[in-house]
C-alpha positions as a Markdown table, in Angstrom:
| # | Residue | x | y | z |
|---|---|---|---|---|
| 1 | Met | 76.0 | 114.6 | 84.7 |
| 2 | Lys | 79.4 | 113.7 | 85.0 |
| 3 | Thr | 79.3 | 110.5 | 87.5 |
| 4 | Arg | 80.2 | 111.8 | 91.1 |
| 5 | Tyr | 82.7 | 110.2 | 93.4 |
| 6 | Ile | 83.9 | 109.6 | 96.9 |
| 7 | Phe | 86.4 | 108.2 | 98.3 |
| 8 | Leu | 86.5 | 107.8 | 102.1 |
| 9 | Arg | 90.1 | 108.1 | 104.1 |
| 10 | Asp | 91.0 | 106.9 | 107.4 |
| 11 | Asp | 93.9 | 108.5 | 109.4 |
| 12 | Asp | 96.3 | 107.7 | 111.7 |
| 13 | Val | 96.8 | 103.9 | 111.4 |
| 14 | Tyr | 99.0 | 101.5 | 112.7 |
| 15 | Arg | 97.5 | 99.0 | 114.8 |
| 16 | Pro | 94.5 | 96.8 | 115.4 |
| 17 | Asp | 93.0 | 97.7 | 118.4 |
| 18 | Lys | 89.3 | 97.8 | 118.7 |
| 19 | Lys | 88.7 | 101.0 | 118.1 |
| 20 | Phe | 89.7 | 99.9 | 114.4 |
| 21 | Arg | 88.6 | 97.3 | 114.2 |
| 22 | Arg | 85.3 | 98.3 | 114.9 |
| 23 | Val | 85.5 | 100.2 | 111.8 |
| 24 | Phe | 87.1 | 98.2 | 109.8 |
| 25 | Glu | 85.0 | 95.7 | 110.4 |
| 26 | Phe | 81.6 | 97.4 | 109.8 |
| 27 | Cys | 83.2 | 99.0 | 106.2 |
| 28 | Leu | 83.7 | 95.4 | 105.8 |
| 29 | Lys | 80.5 | 93.9 | 106.4 |
| 30 | Gln | 78.5 | 97.0 | 104.6 |
| 31 | Lys | 81.0 | 96.8 | 101.5 |
| 32 | Leu | 82.4 | 100.2 | 101.7 |
| 33 | Pro | 85.8 | 101.0 | 99.9 |
| 34 | Val | 88.4 | 102.5 | 102.4 |
| 35 | Asn | 91.5 | 103.9 | 101.9 |
| 36 | Tyr | 93.9 | 103.4 | 105.5 |
| 37 | Ala | 96.3 | 105.6 | 105.9 |
| 38 | Ala | 99.1 | 104.4 | 108.1 |
| 39 | Ile | 101.9 | 105.6 | 110.1 |
| 40 | Pro | 105.1 | 104.0 | 108.7 |
| 41 | Ala | 107.3 | 104.8 | 112.0 |
| 42 | Arg | 104.7 | 103.3 | 114.5 |
| 43 | Leu | 103.3 | 100.6 | 112.0 |
| 44 | Lys | 103.0 | 96.9 | 114.3 |
| 45 | Pro | 103.6 | 93.9 | 112.5 |
| 46 | Glu | 100.2 | 92.0 | 114.0 |
| 47 | Leu | 98.7 | 95.3 | 112.0 |
| 48 | Ala | 100.5 | 93.2 | 108.5 |
| 49 | Asp | 99.1 | 90.3 | 110.0 |
| 50 | Tyr | 95.4 | 91.5 | 110.1 |
| 51 | Phe | 95.2 | 92.8 | 106.9 |
| 52 | Lys | 96.1 | 89.5 | 105.4 |
| 53 | Lys | 93.4 | 87.9 | 106.4 |
| 54 | Gln | 91.0 | 90.1 | 105.2 |
| 55 | Asp | 89.5 | 90.9 | 101.1 |
| 56 | Gly | 91.8 | 92.7 | 99.7 |
| 57 | Gly | 89.8 | 94.4 | 96.7 |
| 58 | Leu | 87.7 | 96.3 | 99.6 |
| 59 | Phe | 90.2 | 98.4 | 101.1 |
| 60 | Asn | 94.0 | 99.6 | 100.3 |
| 61 | Val | 96.7 | 100.8 | 102.6 |
| 62 | Ile | 98.3 | 104.1 | 102.0 |
| 63 | Gln | 101.7 | 106.4 | 103.2 |
| 64 | His | 100.6 | 109.1 | 106.4 |
| 65 | Gly | 103.6 | 110.6 | 106.1 |
| 66 | Trp | 106.8 | 108.9 | 108.6 |
| 67 | Lys | 106.2 | 109.3 | 112.2 |
| 68 | His | 104.0 | 112.1 | 112.5 |
| 69 | Ala | 106.1 | 114.2 | 114.0 |
| 70 | Asp | 105.8 | 118.1 | 114.2 |
| 71 | His | 108.6 | 120.2 | 113.2 |
| 72 | Ser | 106.9 | 122.9 | 113.2 |
| 73 | Ala | 108.1 | 126.0 | 115.3 |
| 74 | Ser | 104.6 | 127.4 | 115.3 |
| 75 | Pro | 101.3 | 126.9 | 114.1 |
| 76 | Pro | 101.1 | 125.6 | 111.3 |
| 77 | Arg | 101.9 | 122.4 | 112.5 |
| 78 | Tyr | 103.8 | 120.1 | 109.8 |
| 79 | Glu | 106.0 | 117.6 | 109.7 |
| 80 | Phe | 106.2 | 118.2 | 106.4 |
| 81 | Gly | 106.9 | 122.2 | 105.6 |
| 82 | Pro | 109.1 | 125.1 | 105.0 |
| 83 | Gly | 111.0 | 124.3 | 107.4 |
| 84 | Arg | 112.3 | 120.9 | 106.0 |
| 85 | Ser | 114.7 | 120.6 | 103.6 |
| 86 | Leu | 113.8 | 119.1 | 99.7 |
| 87 | Asn | 116.9 | 116.4 | 101.0 |
| 88 | Leu | 115.6 | 115.8 | 105.1 |
| 89 | Gln | 111.8 | 115.4 | 103.4 |
| 90 | Lys | 112.7 | 112.8 | 100.5 |
| 91 | Gln | 114.9 | 110.8 | 103.7 |
| 92 | Asp | 112.1 | 110.7 | 105.8 |
| 93 | Ile | 108.8 | 109.8 | 102.8 |
| 94 | Ser | 111.4 | 107.4 | 101.5 |
| 95 | Ala | 111.8 | 106.0 | 104.7 |
| 96 | Gly | 108.5 | 105.3 | 105.2 |
| 97 | Arg | 107.9 | 104.3 | 101.6 |
| 98 | Ser | 110.1 | 101.5 | 102.4 |
| 99 | Arg | 108.9 | 100.1 | 105.4 |
| 100 | Met | 105.1 | 100.6 | 104.0 |
| 101 | Ser | 106.7 | 98.0 | 101.4 |
| 102 | Val | 108.1 | 96.0 | 103.2 |
| 103 | Phe | 105.2 | 95.3 | 105.9 |
| 104 | Phe | 102.1 | 95.2 | 103.6 |
| 105 | Arg | 103.4 | 94.4 | 100.1 |
| 106 | Lys | 100.9 | 94.4 | 97.6 |
| 107 | Thr | 98.6 | 95.7 | 99.2 |
| 108 | Phe | 100.2 | 98.9 | 99.9 |
| 109 | Thr | 99.1 | 101.5 | 97.0 |
| 110 | Pro | 101.8 | 104.4 | 96.6 |
| 111 | Ala | 99.8 | 107.7 | 98.2 |
| 112 | Phe | 100.5 | 109.8 | 100.2 |
| 113 | Val | 99.5 | 111.9 | 102.8 |
| 114 | Pro | 100.6 | 114.6 | 104.6 |
| 115 | Pro | 100.2 | 114.5 | 108.1 |
| 116 | Tyr | 98.1 | 117.5 | 109.3 |
| 117 | His | 97.4 | 118.1 | 105.6 |
| 118 | Tyr | 100.8 | 120.4 | 105.4 |
| 119 | Tyr | 103.0 | 120.4 | 103.3 |
| 120 | Asp | 105.1 | 122.5 | 100.2 |
| 121 | Gln | 106.3 | 122.4 | 96.8 |
| 122 | Asn | 109.8 | 119.7 | 98.1 |
| 123 | Thr | 106.7 | 117.7 | 99.9 |
| 124 | Leu | 105.5 | 117.5 | 96.2 |
| 125 | Ala | 108.4 | 117.4 | 94.5 |
| 126 | Ala | 110.0 | 114.5 | 96.9 |
| 127 | Cys | 106.2 | 112.4 | 96.1 |
| 128 | Ala | 107.0 | 112.7 | 92.4 |
| 129 | Glu | 110.7 | 111.0 | 92.8 |
| 130 | Leu | 109.8 | 108.4 | 94.9 |
| 131 | Gly | 107.0 | 106.6 | 92.8 |
| 132 | Leu | 103.7 | 107.9 | 94.9 |
| 133 | Gly | 101.7 | 109.0 | 92.1 |
| 134 | Ile | 98.9 | 109.8 | 93.9 |
| 135 | Phe | 98.7 | 113.0 | 96.8 |
| 136 | Ser | 95.7 | 114.0 | 99.4 |
| 137 | Ala | 95.2 | 116.2 | 101.6 |
| 138 | Gly | 93.3 | 119.5 | 101.4 |
| 139 | Thr | 92.7 | 122.2 | 99.4 |
| 140 | Pro | 95.7 | 122.1 | 96.9 |
| 141 | Arg | 98.1 | 124.7 | 98.2 |
| 142 | Phe | 100.4 | 124.9 | 94.8 |
| 143 | Pro | 99.7 | 124.7 | 91.3 |
| 144 | Met | 98.8 | 120.3 | 90.5 |
| 145 | Glu | 99.6 | 120.5 | 86.6 |
| 146 | Lys | 104.0 | 120.0 | 86.9 |
| 147 | Thr | 104.8 | 117.9 | 89.7 |
| 148 | Gly | 102.9 | 114.7 | 87.8 |
| 149 | Leu | 101.5 | 113.8 | 91.0 |
| 150 | Val | 97.5 | 113.5 | 91.2 |
| 151 | Tyr | 95.9 | 115.2 | 93.6 |
| 152 | Leu | 92.5 | 114.1 | 95.5 |
| 153 | Pro | 91.8 | 116.8 | 98.3 |
| 154 | Ala | 89.9 | 115.2 | 101.2 |
| 155 | Glu | 88.3 | 118.3 | 102.5 |
| 156 | Ile | 85.3 | 116.9 | 104.9 |
| 157 | Ser | 86.6 | 115.9 | 108.0 |
| 158 | Val | 83.8 | 114.2 | 110.0 |
| 159 | Asn | 85.8 | 114.5 | 113.4 |
| 160 | Lys | 85.9 | 117.8 | 114.4 |
| 161 | Tyr | 88.1 | 119.8 | 116.8 |
| 162 | Asp | 87.6 | 122.8 | 119.9 |
| 163 | Asp | 90.0 | 125.1 | 119.8 |
| 164 | Ala | 92.4 | 123.5 | 122.2 |
| 165 | Phe | 92.2 | 120.6 | 119.4 |
| 166 | Asn | 89.4 | 118.2 | 121.1 |
| 167 | Pro | 87.4 | 115.9 | 119.5 |
| 168 | Met | 83.9 | 116.9 | 119.8 |
| 169 | Pro | 80.3 | 115.4 | 119.8 |
| 170 | Leu | 80.2 | 114.0 | 116.2 |
| 171 | Ser | 76.5 | 115.5 | 114.8 |
| 172 | Phe | 75.0 | 113.4 | 111.2 |
| 173 | Glu | 72.5 | 115.9 | 110.3 |
| 174 | Asn | 75.6 | 118.6 | 109.4 |
| 175 | Leu | 77.7 | 115.5 | 107.8 |
| 176 | Arg | 74.8 | 115.0 | 106.1 |
| 177 | Asp | 74.2 | 118.4 | 104.6 |
| 178 | Glu | 78.0 | 119.1 | 104.8 |
| 179 | Thr | 78.8 | 116.1 | 101.5 |
| 180 | Ala | 76.0 | 116.8 | 99.4 |
| 181 | Ala | 76.9 | 120.7 | 100.3 |
| 182 | Tyr | 80.0 | 119.6 | 98.3 |
| 183 | Leu | 78.6 | 117.2 | 95.8 |
| 184 | Gln | 76.8 | 120.1 | 93.9 |
| 185 | Ser | 80.4 | 122.1 | 93.2 |
| 186 | His | 82.6 | 118.8 | 93.2 |
| 187 | Arg | 83.2 | 116.0 | 91.6 |
| 188 | Cys | 84.5 | 114.2 | 94.1 |
| 189 | Ala | 84.2 | 114.1 | 97.1 |
| 190 | Gly | 86.7 | 112.7 | 99.6 |
| 191 | Ile | 85.9 | 112.3 | 103.2 |
| 192 | Phe | 88.6 | 111.6 | 105.8 |
| 193 | Phe | 88.5 | 110.6 | 109.3 |
| 194 | His | 90.4 | 108.9 | 113.0 |
| 195 | His | 89.0 | 106.1 | 114.1 |
| 196 | Asp | 90.4 | 106.7 | 117.6 |
| 197 | Ala | 89.1 | 110.4 | 118.1 |
| 198 | Phe | 85.9 | 108.2 | 117.9 |
| 199 | Cys | 84.2 | 107.4 | 121.6 |
| 200 | Glu | 81.2 | 105.4 | 122.4 |
| 201 | Ala | 78.7 | 107.8 | 121.2 |
| 202 | Asp | 80.0 | 108.8 | 118.5 |
| 203 | Phe | 80.1 | 105.5 | 116.4 |
| 204 | Pro | 76.8 | 104.7 | 116.4 |
| 205 | Val | 76.6 | 108.6 | 114.3 |
| 206 | Phe | 79.2 | 107.4 | 112.7 |
| 207 | Arg | 77.6 | 104.1 | 111.2 |
| 208 | Lys | 74.5 | 105.6 | 110.4 |
| 209 | Tyr | 77.0 | 108.5 | 108.5 |
| 210 | Leu | 78.1 | 105.8 | 105.8 |
| 211 | Leu | 75.2 | 104.2 | 105.4 |
| 212 | Phe | 73.7 | 107.5 | 104.4 |
| 213 | Val | 76.8 | 107.4 | 101.7 |
| 214 | Lys | 76.3 | 104.4 | 101.2 |
| 215 | Ser | 73.0 | 105.3 | 99.9 |
| 216 | Leu | 74.4 | 107.8 | 97.2 |
| 217 | Ala | 75.8 | 105.3 | 95.4 |
| 218 | Glu | 73.1 | 103.2 | 95.3 |
| 219 | Lys | 70.9 | 105.3 | 93.9 |
| 220 | Gly | 73.7 | 106.0 | 91.7 |
| 221 | Lys | 74.5 | 109.9 | 92.7 |
| 222 | Thr | 78.7 | 108.5 | 93.3 |
| 223 | Lys | 80.4 | 106.0 | 93.0 |
| 224 | Phe | 83.1 | 105.2 | 95.7 |
| 225 | Leu | 86.6 | 104.7 | 94.9 |
| 226 | Leu | 89.9 | 103.6 | 95.8 |
| 227 | Phe | 93.3 | 105.0 | 94.8 |
| 228 | Ser | 94.7 | 101.9 | 94.0 |
| 229 | Glu | 91.6 | 101.8 | 90.7 |
| 230 | Leu | 92.7 | 105.5 | 90.0 |
| 231 | Ile | 96.5 | 104.3 | 89.4 |
| 232 | Lys | 95.7 | 101.3 | 87.7 |
| 233 | Ser | 93.1 | 103.7 | 85.3 |
| 234 | Asn | 96.1 | 106.1 | 84.9 |
| 235 | Gly | 98.7 | 103.2 | 83.9 |
């Protein structure tokens, strides 16, 4: 049986507030590698200072769009999508990449997560031209073979939302069963979450779920993946 991989991705990171630190410090204590998707235009200097004090071998910082703005006239929402030209998208992605490099230096891993998981072929072309070798969103929308990008789908969402985009309570049983079923038919499971959407009642459930995910690795059923490790192996 081929090795199964899991990567954890925390989206909408830009400041080390209480909710972020609670998730980060738990993952660090449990030695759970996490890819933190940061919004470049919203970054607070204290986030870079916070990361500098941590064990850099257990996390990556990757790029999550530019401003996390919605440029769509109607659903689906997108910051990078069909209503924006290649040049406009490339300008925003380049500005974000530059800011990430200045803020995080060696901690920054050149990977891109489009806000709302939506994008078009111009987004892929811009990322490839700017050297963002890894692209992570939902189910691939376009063929990836000729883009030069490594595509890492994140299809297991910890946070669930109702029709009005209000966060719903977490269910450990549902998350456990969804993850187990996904690993039966996929070699790599991308698990993403939004720490800021967790209420007080959610965190114990999330913590229990992370320990379940960790147990899969401890039993030798899976391995955790940091994006930087994949870049090194392809280098």
